[in-house]
N, C-alpha and C positions, 0 to 999 in steps of 0.2 A: 477644301473638301476632305483632304487627308486628316486634318485635325478633327473634323466632325466625325469621321469614321472611327478614329481612335477613341474619341469620347464615348461614342455609342457602344463600341466593343467593351470598354471598361465598365460602363453601366450594366451591360448585358452579363458580363462575368460576375459582377457583384450580385446581381439578381439571382443568377444560377447558384452561387455559393449560399445565398440566403435560403433559397428553396431546398437545397440539399440539407442544410442545418435544420430547417423546419420539418423535414420529413422524419427527423429523429425525435421530434417533440417541439411543441410550441406553447406559449402562454398568451392568453388574451388579457390585455390591460388597457387602461385609459391614459393617454399621454397628457402633457400640460395643457393642450388646447381643448381637451374634452373629447377628443376623437378616439374611438375604440379601435385598437390595432392588435394584430397578432405578430409576436416576435418570437424568434427561436429561443427555446429553453436553454438556460445556461448550466448544463451539467457537464462536468469535465471528462470523466472517464467512468468505465464500468466498475473499477476497483477504487473505492474511496480511501482517502488518507486515514480516516478513523479506523477503517477495517484493517489496514496494514499495521497501524499502531496497536490495535487490540491483539492482532496475531503475534506481534513481536513481544508484547507483554505476557501473553499466555506461554510462549516458548521460554521466555526468561523465568517465569514463575515455575515452570516445569523443571528447568535446569537447576534452579535454587533448591527446590524440594528434593530432587533426585540427589543432588550433591549433599544436602544435609542428611538425608535418609541413609544413603549408602556409605558415607564417609569419603574422605579424599582419596585414599589409596584404591578402594574398590571402584569408585567412580572413574578415576583416571585409567585404571586397567580396563574397564568396560569401554571407554572411549578409544583406547589404544586398540582393543580388539575390533571395534567397529571400523576403525580407520584402515584395517587390513582387508576389508571386504570389497564388494563391488562399488561402482561409481556412486550410486545413490547412498550407500552406506558411508562412503568417504565424505560425501556432502553432509550427511547427518552428523558424522564425527566432527566436522569442521564447525557446524552450528553448535554442537553440544560441548565443545572444548571449554575448559574452566577458564573464566576471565576474572579479573580482580573484583568486579561488581558481584559476580556469582559467589566468590569466596567470602566477600565481606557480608553479604546478606545471609548466606548459609551459616556463617559464624555467629551471626546475631540470632538466627532462628533455632539452631541446634540445641542449645540449653533449654529452650522453651517447648521443644517437641516431646521431651520426656523420655 
């Protein structure tokens, strides 16, 4: 009897988890046997990988353009000034610090900016 109760409890927990996932969204599909069934939608999180990648590319493009437009000395002095501020300004200075990729791409773009 104990084995039967454990098996029942395991099936019940699996069903509860499935219903919780289905409350966040589901898809109706036909399985191999031709039976129409509803299964939980497979979305992973609210913030997608593509969105994070696009944000990183936009920040990198902004860094390169600012570095090329201001020049190395003025850019680094601005970042140094920014790093002396409040916590959010220090975080911005850490993100905006000049890295080798920024310097290389800015060196490539600077002559073409006119």
